[in-house]
N, CA, C and O of each residue as an XYZ file, in Angstrom:
796
protein
N      12.788     67.367    115.890
C      12.406     66.020    115.458
C      12.754     65.818    113.983
O      12.443     66.656    113.137
N      13.395     64.706    113.697
C      13.731     64.395    112.306
C      12.576     63.602    111.715
O      12.494     62.385    111.878
N      11.697     64.298    111.034
C      10.522     63.634    110.468
C      10.140     64.305    109.155
O      10.529     65.441    108.881
N       9.372     63.578    108.349
C       8.947     64.105    107.055
C       7.740     63.325    106.563
O       7.525     62.172    106.938
N       6.951     63.986    105.707
C       5.836     63.347    105.011
C       5.961     63.660    103.531
O       6.157     64.811    103.142
N       5.846     62.628    102.714
C       5.918     62.773    101.258
C       4.672     62.152    100.647
O       4.240     61.074    101.055
N       4.101     62.837     99.667
C       2.979     62.306     98.893
C       3.373     62.258     97.424
O       4.030     63.166     96.914
N       2.965     61.194     96.756
C       3.228     61.044     95.315
C       1.966     60.515     94.657
O       1.422     59.490     95.069
N       1.505     61.218     93.633
C       0.310     60.807     92.907
C       0.608     60.772     91.417
O       1.016     61.772     90.828
N       0.400     59.610     90.820
C       0.559     59.458     89.377
C      -0.677     58.737     88.839
O      -1.595     58.419     89.595
N      -0.694     58.485     87.541
C      -1.794     57.715     86.952
C      -1.760     56.253     87.362
O      -2.708     55.510     87.107
N      -0.644     55.828     88.013
C      -0.468     54.428     88.385
C      -0.649     54.171     89.881
O      -1.148     53.120     90.284
N      -0.237     55.142     90.700
C      -0.291     54.943     92.151
C      -0.569     56.251     92.881
O      -0.363     57.343     92.350
N      -1.041     56.105     94.107
C      -1.084     57.199     95.070
C      -0.422     56.690     96.349
O      -0.866     55.708     96.943
N       0.637     57.366     96.759
C       1.419     56.920     97.918
C       1.614     58.090     98.875
O       1.940     59.200     98.455
N       1.414     57.833    100.153
C       1.740     58.788    101.212
C       2.566     58.066    102.262
O       2.187     56.996    102.738
N       3.702     58.662    102.621
C       4.569     58.078    103.654
C       4.991     59.149    104.634
O       5.408     60.238    104.241
N       4.880     58.832    105.921
C       5.382     59.687    106.995
C       6.380     58.887    107.814
O       6.120     57.742    108.184
N       7.532     59.503    108.095
C       8.559     58.835    108.890
C       8.998     59.733    110.035
O       9.019     60.957    109.906
N       9.343     59.121    111.145
C      10.029     59.788    112.239
C      11.257     58.949    112.544
O      11.155     57.816    113.013
N      12.422     59.527    112.268
C      13.652     58.749    112.352
C      13.983     58.334    113.774
O      14.542     57.259    113.993
N      13.643     59.175    114.745
C      13.967     58.874    116.138
C      12.738     58.317    116.841
O      12.267     58.866    117.837
N      12.238     57.228    116.304
C      11.009     56.644    116.813
C      11.261     55.377    117.606
O      12.324     55.183    118.196
N      10.252     54.520    117.602
C      10.320     53.267    118.355
C      10.072     52.055    117.471
O      10.010     50.929    117.964
N       9.927     52.278    116.154
C       9.660     51.178    115.238
C       8.184     50.931    115.011
O       7.803     49.875    114.504
N       7.340     51.895    115.381
C       5.896     51.754    115.161
C       5.621     51.751    113.663
O       6.231     52.513    112.912
N       4.701     50.892    113.230
C       4.455     50.740    111.793
C       2.970     50.622    111.506
O       2.264     49.843    112.146
N       2.505     51.391    110.552
C       1.137     51.317    110.051
C       1.219     51.387    108.531
O       1.309     52.475    107.962
N       1.188     50.244    107.881
C       1.470     50.150    106.447
C       0.373     49.375    105.742
O      -0.107     48.361    106.250
N      -0.021     49.851    104.572
C      -0.955     49.116    103.709
C      -0.615     49.442    102.260
O      -0.860     50.553    101.790
N      -0.048     48.461    101.556
C       0.307     48.654    100.149
C      -0.587     47.870     99.204
O      -0.574     48.107     97.996
N      -1.361     46.938     99.743
C      -2.130     46.040     98.894
C      -1.377     44.771     98.539
O      -1.946     43.855     97.946
N      -0.092     44.709     98.900
C       0.735     43.515     98.680
C       1.161     43.025    100.050
O       2.027     43.635    100.677
N       0.580     41.949    100.522
C       0.779     41.492    101.887
C       2.228     41.236    102.241
O       2.672     41.609    103.327
N       2.976     40.607    101.347
C       4.367     40.292    101.684
C       5.205     41.558    101.773
O       6.107     41.645    102.607
N       4.918     42.545    100.924
C       5.623     43.823    101.004
C       5.295     44.520    102.326
O       6.178     45.104    102.953
N       4.040     44.462    102.748
C       3.673     45.020    104.060
C       4.487     44.358    105.167
O       4.971     45.029    106.078
N       4.632     43.045    105.080
C       5.399     42.302    106.084
C       6.850     42.773    106.113
O       7.418     42.946    107.192
N       7.458     42.983    104.947
C       8.853     43.423    104.885
C       8.998     44.845    105.417
O       9.973     45.151    106.104
N       8.042     45.713    105.107
C       8.108     47.088    105.611
C       7.909     47.134    107.123
O       8.468     47.995    107.803
N       7.117     46.212    107.641
C       6.971     46.096    109.083
C       8.285     45.705    109.751
O       8.639     46.226    110.809
N       9.005     44.773    109.112
C      10.323     44.385    109.625
C      11.297     45.557    109.557
O      12.079     45.788    110.479
N      11.234     46.291    108.446
C      12.108     47.453    108.273
C      11.889     48.468    109.394
O      12.849     48.938    110.006
N      10.628     48.804    109.661
C      10.327     49.791    110.704
C      10.767     49.282    112.068
O      11.419     50.005    112.822
N      10.415     48.051    112.385
C      10.709     47.507    113.713
C      12.204     47.526    114.020
O      12.613     47.885    115.124
N      13.015     47.139    113.039
C      14.443     46.973    113.316
C      15.265     48.235    113.062
O      16.407     48.324    113.515
N      14.711     49.206    112.349
C      15.385     50.498    112.180
C      15.003     51.472    113.280
O      15.679     52.480    113.482
N      13.903     51.172    114.006
C      13.309     52.075    114.992
C      12.802     53.365    114.351
O      12.678     54.389    115.022
N      12.511     53.313    113.060
C      11.864     54.428    112.371
C      10.356     54.223    112.448
O       9.852     53.177    112.040
N       9.634     55.212    112.966
C       8.175     55.143    112.940
C       7.715     55.392    111.513
O       8.149     56.349    110.870
N       6.832     54.524    111.017
C       6.444     54.564    109.615
C       4.936     54.444    109.463
O       4.319     53.494    109.945
N       4.356     55.426    108.783
C       2.968     55.360    108.320
C       3.007     55.451    106.809
O       3.510     56.430    106.258
N       2.481     54.441    106.133
C       2.562     54.412    104.673
C       1.315     53.779    104.092
O       0.891     52.705    104.517
N       0.733     54.454    103.117
C      -0.440     53.942    102.414
C      -0.198     54.049    100.914
O       0.216     55.093    100.410
N      -0.459     52.963    100.217
C      -0.316     52.942     98.761
C      -1.581     52.382     98.129
O      -2.070     51.323     98.522
N      -2.102     53.103     97.148
C      -3.183     52.598     96.294
C      -2.627     52.538     94.884
O      -2.340     53.569     94.277
N      -2.475     51.321     94.364
C      -1.825     51.167     93.066
C      -2.620     50.310     92.112
O      -3.647     49.736     92.472
N      -2.128     50.230     90.887
C      -2.805     49.503     89.813
C      -2.470     48.004     89.888
O      -1.883     47.443     88.963
N      -2.847     47.378     90.988
C      -2.548     45.962     91.187
C      -3.315     45.060     90.236
O      -2.995     43.877     90.119
N      -4.323     45.597     89.554
C      -5.016     44.809     88.527
C      -4.099     44.552     87.331
O      -4.361     43.662     86.522
N      -3.018     45.340     87.223
C      -2.013     45.108     86.168
C      -0.951     44.152     86.705
O      -0.819     43.022     86.234
N      -0.208     44.618     87.686
C       0.735     43.780     88.434
C       1.253     44.604     89.602
O       0.746     45.695     89.863
N       2.257     44.096     90.307
C       2.742     44.782     91.494
C       3.896     45.733     91.268
O       4.411     46.317     92.221
N       4.316     45.903     90.014
C       5.531     46.665     89.732
C       5.432     48.118     90.194
O       6.283     48.584     90.952
N       4.406     48.833     89.746
C       4.305     50.258     90.072
C       4.115     50.478     91.563
O       4.691     51.402     92.137
N       3.308     49.628     92.193
C       3.078     49.755     93.641
C       4.370     49.539     94.410
O       4.686     50.307     95.319
N       5.117     48.508     94.059
C       6.373     48.207     94.755
C       7.387     49.323     94.550
O       7.998     49.792     95.510
N       7.569     49.747     93.311
C       8.556     50.781     93.001
C       8.202     52.114     93.657
O       9.057     52.747     94.277
N       6.961     52.537     93.525
C       6.586     53.860     94.035
C       6.587     53.900     95.556
O       6.849     54.947     96.148
N       6.298     52.774     96.193
C       6.419     52.699     97.645
C       7.862     52.950     98.073
O       8.108     53.669     99.041
N       8.808     52.363     97.361
C      10.228     52.567     97.670
C      10.661     53.999     97.391
O      11.429     54.581     98.157
N      10.167     54.565     96.296
C      10.503     55.950     95.944
C      10.090     56.901     97.062
O      10.884     57.723     97.519
N       8.840     56.779     97.495
C       8.308     57.711     98.480
C       8.953     57.504     99.847
O       9.263     58.480    100.531
N       9.162     56.258    100.256
C       9.823     56.003    101.521
C      11.245     56.556    101.504
O      11.681     57.176    102.474
N      11.964     56.337    100.415
C      13.319     56.870    100.299
C      13.351     58.383    100.360
O      14.212     58.958    101.027
N      12.417     59.042     99.669
C      12.364     60.500     99.686
C      12.042     61.032    101.071
O      12.594     62.050    101.491
N      11.155     60.352    101.784
C      10.785     60.793    103.130
C      11.980     60.700    104.077
O      12.216     61.609    104.873
N      12.733     59.604    103.990
C      13.911     59.459    104.850
C      14.964     60.500    104.499
O      15.582     61.078    105.393
N      15.177     60.745    103.215
C      16.155     61.751    102.803
C      15.765     63.131    103.300
O      16.610     63.879    103.792
N      14.488     63.471    103.172
C      14.029     64.784    103.638
C      14.166     64.911    105.149
O      14.558     65.963    105.654
N      13.843     63.841    105.869
C      13.950     63.874    107.334
C      15.407     64.031    107.782
O      15.669     64.605    108.839
N      16.343     63.529    106.995
C      17.763     63.649    107.338
C      18.302     65.050    107.101
O      19.300     65.439    107.707
N      17.654     65.810    106.227
C      18.102     67.177    105.944
C      19.527     67.192    105.423
O      19.858     66.472    104.481
N      20.378     68.020    106.040
C      21.781     68.122    105.620
C      22.631     66.981    106.187
O      23.836     66.916    105.944
N      22.003     66.100    106.930
C      22.671     64.913    107.482
C      23.726     65.279    108.524
O      24.741     64.598    108.673
N      23.465     66.346    109.222
C      24.406     66.808    110.245
C      24.380     65.893    111.467
O      23.319     65.463    111.920
N      25.561     65.611    111.983
C      25.703     64.894    113.244
C      25.516     63.392    113.186
O      25.665     62.717    114.205
N      25.192     62.846    112.012
C      24.940     61.405    111.927
C      26.250     60.634    111.856
O      27.302     61.185    111.533
N      26.160     59.344    112.167
C      27.349     58.491    112.061
C      27.729     58.258    110.597
O      28.904     58.052    110.294
N      26.785     58.289    109.716
C      26.931     58.178    108.256
C      27.098     56.755    107.752
O      26.469     56.391    106.758
N      27.916     55.941    108.393
C      28.167     54.576    107.932
C      27.460     53.569    108.834
O      27.345     53.773    110.043
N      26.994     52.492    108.233
C      26.377     51.426    109.003
C      26.569     50.093    108.310
O      26.728     50.025    107.091
N      26.554     49.032    109.107
C      26.695     47.693    108.526
C      25.972     46.695    109.414
O      25.795     46.918    110.611
N      25.561     45.601    108.810
C      24.866     44.561    109.567
C      25.076     43.214    108.896
O      25.062     43.103    107.670
N      25.269     42.196    109.718
C      25.137     40.814    109.288
C      23.786     40.346    109.789
O      23.527     40.335    110.992
N      22.938     39.965    108.869
C      21.563     39.613    109.209
C      21.356     38.115    109.011
O      21.303     37.624    107.883
N      21.240     37.400    110.129
C      21.051     35.948    110.090
C      19.583     35.619    110.293
O      18.927     36.173    111.176
N      19.071     34.710    109.468
C      17.721     34.194    109.658
C      17.744     32.708    109.332
O      17.738     32.307    108.168
N      17.770     31.906    110.380
C      17.898     30.459    110.233
C      19.101     30.119    109.354
O      20.233     30.418    109.733
N      18.886     29.506    108.201
C      20.008     29.044    107.374
C      20.601     30.154    106.494
O      21.579     29.921    105.784
N      20.021     31.345    106.535
C      20.394     32.433    105.631
C      21.234     33.478    106.346
O      20.987     33.802    107.508
N      22.238     34.007    105.634
C      23.040     35.107    106.152
C      23.219     36.151    105.056
O      23.685     35.844    103.959
N      22.843     37.382    105.366
C      22.964     38.500    104.430
C      23.790     39.601    105.059
O      23.658     39.905    106.245
N      24.650     40.194    104.234
C      25.499     41.306    104.679
C      25.011     42.599    104.009
O      24.799     42.646    102.798
N      24.840     43.642    104.830
C      24.398     44.940    104.319
C      25.349     46.015    104.826
O      25.680     46.053    106.011
N      25.787     46.889    103.923
C      26.629     48.028    104.288
C      26.060     49.283    103.649
O      25.619     49.260    102.499
N      26.073     50.386    104.404
C      25.460     51.641    103.975
C      26.419     52.794    104.203
O      27.116     52.856    105.216
N      26.441     53.709    103.237
C      27.036     55.032    103.413
C      25.932     56.035    103.098
O      25.457     56.103    101.964
N      25.526     56.809    104.095
C      24.481     57.827    103.894
C      25.163     59.048    103.275
O      25.268     60.111    103.888
N      25.613     58.858    102.060
C      26.556     59.762    101.408
C      25.890     60.874    100.620
O      26.536     61.868    100.287
N      24.606     60.722    100.315
C      23.975     61.636     99.367
C      24.217     61.233     97.924
O      23.734     61.888     97.000
N      24.968     60.153     97.730
C      25.254     59.658     96.378
C      24.614     58.284     96.210
O      25.092     57.315     96.800
N      23.557     58.176     95.427
C      22.855     56.898     95.282
C      23.678     55.865     94.521
O      24.221     56.147     93.452
N      23.760     54.663     95.090
C      24.415     53.550     94.393
C      23.976     52.267     95.071
O      23.933     52.185     96.299
N      23.651     51.269     94.269
C      23.262     49.965     94.814
C      24.113     48.864     94.218
O      24.254     48.769     92.999
N      24.681     48.031     95.078
C      25.256     46.746     94.683
C      24.328     45.678     95.263
O      24.144     45.601     96.478
N      23.745     44.857     94.388
C      22.726     43.877     94.772
C      23.200     42.494     94.359
O      23.213     42.170     93.171
N      23.585     41.685     95.320
C      24.041     40.323     95.057
C      23.163     39.360     95.844
O      23.583     38.758     96.832
N      21.949     39.240     95.376
C      20.930     38.420     96.024
C      20.192     37.651     94.943
O      19.819     38.222     93.918
N      19.979     36.365     95.161
C      19.263     35.555     94.180
C      18.103     34.807     94.821
O      18.157     34.420     95.989
N      17.059     34.615     94.031
C      15.885     33.861     94.468
C      15.666     32.684     93.535
O      16.041     32.735     92.364
N      15.057     31.621     94.054
C      14.826     30.417     93.251
C      13.343     30.179     92.991
O      12.969     29.152     92.424
N      12.493     31.125     93.403
C      11.076     31.020     93.084
C      10.578     32.388     92.636
O      11.127     33.409     93.049
N       9.545     32.422     91.795
C       9.134     33.689     91.180
C       8.352     34.607     92.094
O       8.315     35.812     91.847
N       7.716     34.086     93.153
C       6.868     34.925     93.986
C       6.994     34.549     95.459
O       7.261     33.401     95.815
N       6.793     35.547     96.284
C       6.621     35.354     97.726
C       5.264     35.958     98.058
O       5.120     37.179     98.108
N       4.283     35.117     98.281
C       2.921     35.625     98.392
C       2.545     36.310     97.093
O       2.622     35.706     96.023
N       2.136     37.573     97.180
C       1.757     38.330     95.983
C       2.881     39.225     95.478
O       2.663     40.059     94.599
N       4.089     39.059     96.030
C       5.222     39.888     95.615
C       6.125     39.112     94.663
O       6.632     38.046     95.014
N       6.325     39.640     93.469
C       7.267     39.040     92.524
C       8.681     39.212     93.056
O       9.078     40.324     93.404
N       9.440     38.136     93.123
C      10.779     38.239     93.702
C      11.711     39.103     92.845
O      12.675     39.662     93.369
N      11.445     39.223     91.546
C      12.278     40.094     90.727
C      12.115     41.563     91.116
O      12.947     42.397     90.760
N      11.042     41.879     91.849
C      10.810     43.256     92.268
C      11.539     43.609     93.562
O      11.603     44.784     93.925
N      12.088     42.624     94.264
C      12.768     42.910     95.526
C      14.013     43.755     95.266
O      14.207     44.782     95.916
N      14.849     43.338     94.332
C      16.023     44.134     93.980
C      15.633     45.490     93.435
O      16.313     46.486     93.679
N      14.527     45.527     92.687
C      14.041     46.800     92.141
C      13.627     47.735     93.274
O      13.865     48.941     93.200
N      13.002     47.182     94.332
C      12.621     47.997     95.489
C      13.871     48.610     96.119
O      13.895     49.804     96.417
N      14.908     47.795     96.322
C      16.127     48.302     96.945
C      16.790     49.359     96.071
O      17.353     50.324     96.589
N      16.731     49.190     94.765
C      17.312     50.187     93.856
C      16.568     51.511     93.959
O      17.188     52.567     94.082
N      15.250     51.457     93.910
C      14.456     52.685     93.997
C      14.628     53.353     95.352
O      14.693     54.579     95.442
N      14.703     52.544     96.407
C      14.881     53.086     97.755
C      16.236     53.784     97.887
O      16.301     54.921     98.353
N      17.312     53.117     97.485
C      18.642     53.704     97.634
C      18.786     54.960     96.780
O      19.440     55.917     97.194
N      18.181     54.965     95.591
C      18.252     56.131     94.713
C      17.561     57.335     95.330
O      18.077     58.451     95.260
N      16.405     57.119     95.930
C      15.617     58.235     96.446
C      15.992     58.641     97.865
O      15.741     59.776     98.268
N      16.594     57.724     98.631
C      17.131     58.088     99.936
C      18.556     58.629     99.814
O      19.125     59.121    100.789
N      19.131     58.535     98.606
C      20.497     58.994     98.315
C      21.516     58.276     99.201
O      22.306     58.896     99.913
N      21.465     56.938     99.130
C      22.355     56.074     99.893
C      23.256     55.282     98.957
O      22.836     54.880     97.872
N      24.486     55.061     99.377
C      25.288     53.994     98.802
C      24.971     52.744     99.611
O      25.157     52.718    100.827
N      24.489     51.702     98.924
C      23.956     50.529     99.610
C      24.476     49.257     98.953
O      24.332     49.065     97.746
N      25.077     48.397     99.757
C      25.558     47.097     99.290
C      24.797     46.006    100.047
O      24.770     45.995    101.278
N      24.184     45.097     99.302
C      23.415     44.002     99.890
C      23.878     42.705     99.232
O      23.834     42.570     98.009
N      24.320     41.756    100.048
C      24.799     40.481     99.511
C      24.347     39.347    100.430
O      24.683     39.320    101.614
N      23.587     38.419     99.870
C      23.254     37.213    100.615
C      24.407     36.230    100.459
O      24.698     35.763     99.358
N      25.052     35.927    101.566
C      26.234     35.074    101.540
C      25.853     33.615    101.325
O      26.553     32.879    100.629
N      24.739     33.200    101.928
C      24.198     31.865    101.689
C      22.784     31.825    102.244
O      22.400     32.633    103.089
N      22.016     30.856    101.741
C      20.638     30.692    102.179
C      19.863     29.876    101.165
O      20.209     29.857     99.983
N      18.811     29.198    101.621
C      18.006     28.339    100.763
C      16.543     28.786    100.687
O      15.922     28.714     99.626
N      16.002     29.242    101.806
C      14.590     29.584    101.881
C      14.382     31.008    101.368
O      14.971     31.951    101.894
N      13.545     31.162    100.341
C      13.374     32.467     99.698
C      12.767     33.514    100.632
O      13.123     34.691    100.567
N      11.859     33.085    101.489
C      11.292     34.008    102.481
C      12.400     34.520    103.403
O      12.473     35.717    103.678
N      13.246     33.632    103.872
C      14.330     34.025    104.763
C      15.326     34.943    104.056
O      15.818     35.900    104.653
N      15.621     34.660    102.802
C      16.553     35.500    102.039
C      16.023     36.928    101.954
O      16.741     37.884    102.246
N      14.770     37.064    101.556
C      14.176     38.396    101.413
C      14.122     39.116    102.756
O      14.491     40.286    102.854
N      13.668     38.423    103.776
C      13.516     39.059    105.085
C      14.868     39.451    105.676
O      14.974     40.483    106.338
N      15.890     38.648    105.449
C      17.213     38.999    105.964
C      17.741     40.258    105.288
O      18.487     41.019    105.904
N      17.366     40.490    104.033
C      17.774     41.711    103.332
C      17.117     42.941    103.965
O      17.788     43.942    104.218
N      15.814     42.868    104.217
C      15.110     44.005    104.795
C      15.553     44.262    106.234
O      15.715     45.415    106.634
N      15.748     43.201    107.014
C      16.211     43.386    108.391
C      17.633     43.934    108.417
O      17.958     44.784    109.247
N      18.478     43.453    107.516
C      19.838     43.970    107.445
C      19.858     45.436    107.049
O      20.615     46.225    107.615
N      19.030     45.805    106.083
C      18.907     47.214    105.705
C      18.501     48.049    106.909
O      19.082     49.103    107.167
N      17.506     47.579    107.640
C      16.995     48.327    108.786
C      18.080     48.543    109.831
O      18.253     49.658    110.324
N      18.812     47.488    110.172
C      19.812     47.583    111.227
C      21.005     48.433    110.801
O      21.547     49.184    111.611
N      21.418     48.324    109.543
C      22.526     49.147    109.053
C      22.110     50.616    108.972
O      22.894     51.504    109.309
N      20.887     50.871    108.529
C      20.409     52.247    108.425
C      20.262     52.870    109.812
O      20.625     54.027    110.021
N      19.732     52.100    110.751
C      19.610     52.600    112.127
C      20.964     53.076    112.646
O      21.064     54.144    113.249
N      21.993     52.287    112.413
C      23.342     52.636    112.863
C      23.842     53.894    112.159
O      24.430     54.770    112.793
N      23.607     53.985    110.848
C      24.161     55.075    110.051
C      23.516     56.424    110.336
O      24.191     57.453    110.298
N      22.211     56.430    110.623
C      21.520     57.714    110.811
C      21.458     58.138    112.277
O      20.912     59.192    112.602
N      22.016     57.317    113.149
C      22.045     57.660    114.565
C      22.916     58.901    114.775
O      23.957     59.057    114.137
N      22.478     59.774    115.674
C      23.258     60.962    115.992
C      24.473     60.553    116.824
O      24.344     59.860    117.833
N      25.644     60.991    116.387
C      26.893     60.717    117.085
C      27.195     61.900    118.003
O      27.467     62.993    117.507
N      27.156     61.722    119.309
C      27.353     62.851    120.214
C      28.733     63.493    120.094
O      28.924     64.625    120.539
N      29.678     62.801    119.512
C      31.023     63.358    119.354
C      31.137     64.274    118.137
O      32.111     65.015    118.005
N      30.137     64.223    117.241
C      30.211     65.024    116.014
C      29.475     66.350    116.125
O      29.604     67.207    115.251
N      28.704     66.525    117.193
C      27.960     67.766    117.328
C      27.034     67.966    116.158
O      26.249     67.079    115.822
N      27.119     69.131    115.527
C      26.244     69.459    114.402
C      26.997     69.409    113.078
O      26.558     69.995    112.088
N      28.125     68.711    113.058
C      28.966     68.703    111.864
C      28.432     67.750    110.809
O      27.886     66.695    111.133
N      28.590     68.125    109.548
C      28.330     67.208    108.436
C      29.477     66.209    108.395
O      30.637     66.621    108.370
N      29.192     64.904    108.386
C      30.263     63.903    108.472
C      30.993     63.688    107.142
O      30.922     62.618    106.538
N      31.693     64.735    106.710
C      32.476     64.672    105.478
C      33.589     65.707    105.568
O      33.368     66.810    106.068
N      34.772     65.368    105.096
C      35.864     66.339    105.080
C      35.564     67.493    104.138
O      36.171     68.560    104.241
N      34.625     67.280    103.216
C      34.260     68.346    102.278
C      33.257     69.320    102.871
O      33.045     70.407    102.334
N      32.633     68.926    103.990
C      31.674     69.802    104.637
C      30.275     69.725    104.065
O      29.387     70.468    104.482
N      30.075     68.829    103.111
C      28.764     68.676    102.498
C      28.654     67.242    101.974
O      29.654     66.644    101.578
N      27.442     66.697    101.974
C      27.210     65.361    101.436
C      26.303     65.467    100.217
O      25.364     66.262    100.193
N      26.596     64.658     99.211
C      25.732     64.608     98.037
C      26.479     64.955     96.782
O      27.652     65.327     96.811
N      25.765     64.824     95.659
C      26.331     65.131     94.358
C      27.505     64.229     94.039
O      27.465     63.033     94.328
N      28.537     64.779     93.454
C      29.712     63.994     93.057
C      30.852     64.167     94.040
O      31.997     63.850     93.716
N      30.563     64.668     95.247
C      31.618     64.945     96.225
C      32.166     63.661     96.821
O      33.063     63.706     97.664
């Protein structure tokens, strides 16, 4: 079973995340930020990753540390569950449509963190989530999951739809990329024989 549990405790947050990559999309999440919980629920459902995540953060200050550390721990859990990344398809892509919005997401589960973020919002908050933190979440997630990740909203007007299309697109592209390819056996999907670092 490809699964992992990560705990992170700092003076700002306490986060625990458990993932099972070959799951059914079951989700049990509580971050204290309702809109972030909603996005993580979408992520689990559409990636088919079972996710249990609890965050206690300094929300009396703002949502920055809670949002960032949630992404850090989730990314680390997925990276640990992938191990050496043997047998996976490695690449994934998705066009994520939500009403008037269309977002494109492409992933290389390369072991080399990189984010291209071309998404804009026209309002400062979605519920209790600052929209400026959405890109920050994706950056922290891609860095800690060691993914090359490109996210671009091609068009859209509704800020809720824009954000949700990003999370759903991430989920669907990641599901494709981490799926076991029966033609690859136990091979690392790289001509170098290893993923990560500067390879």
